[in-house]
N, C-alpha and C positions, 0 to 999 in steps of 0.2 A: 388268351384262352379262346377257343373257337366255339365251344358249346354255348348255345343261347345267343349267338351273334345273328342279328337280323340283316338279311341282304335282299336286294332286288334281283329277280330272275326274269329272263326272257326265254320263252320256249317257242320254237317254230323252225322253219327251214332256214339254214344258214345261208348268208350271202356269199358270193364268190364261187370259184370253181376248184379250189385246192383243198386238200385235206391237211395241209400244214397250217397251224394257227398263225394268223398275221400278228405283227408285233403289238397291235392294240387289242387283240383278242377277236373272236368271231362276233359277228353282228348279224341281226336278222336281215333277210332279203326285203329291202324296202323299195325296190325298183320294179318288181314284177306285179302288175295289177292283178288283184284277185287272191294274192297270198294273204294268209291270216297268221298272226302270231299272238301270243298271250304274254302278259307281264303281271307280276305280283310280288308279294313279299313272303319270305320264308324265314324260319328260325332253324339254324343248324343244331341238330341234336348230337351228332357224332361225325367225326371225320377220321378215316383210317387210310394210311399210306402203305403201299406194298411196293418196295423197290429192291428186288433181289440183287445181291452182290454180283457184279460181273455182267449184269443185264443192262441194255440200253432202253428198257421199257419200265415204266412205273404205272401203277394203277391206284385209283382212289375209290373208296367207298364212302358215300355220304348219306346220312339219314337226316331228314328234315321234316318240319311240319309247316303247312301253310298258315299264314296269320290273317287271312281274309280272302275275299273273292279275287279271282283272276280277272284282268281286264282284257277283252278281246280287241285287237288292233288290226283292222283290215287295211291292206295296202291299196291305195288308189293312185297309182303312178300315172 
């Protein structure tokens, strides 16, 4: 069950130069000095998947609630 699951999120500029997700998933840019990203915890309230038959595209809609303050993480490369 997804509803109520707590996860850690990272928000910011993604690292790398491709739009194709790497095998380990996207990660924040931690090599460019001056970039800032944020991290925190959220609770998933709902998750909906839309994957039309015959389509090679799928979309997700997620509703969530933050469980505390975001932590600002400046990059000092």
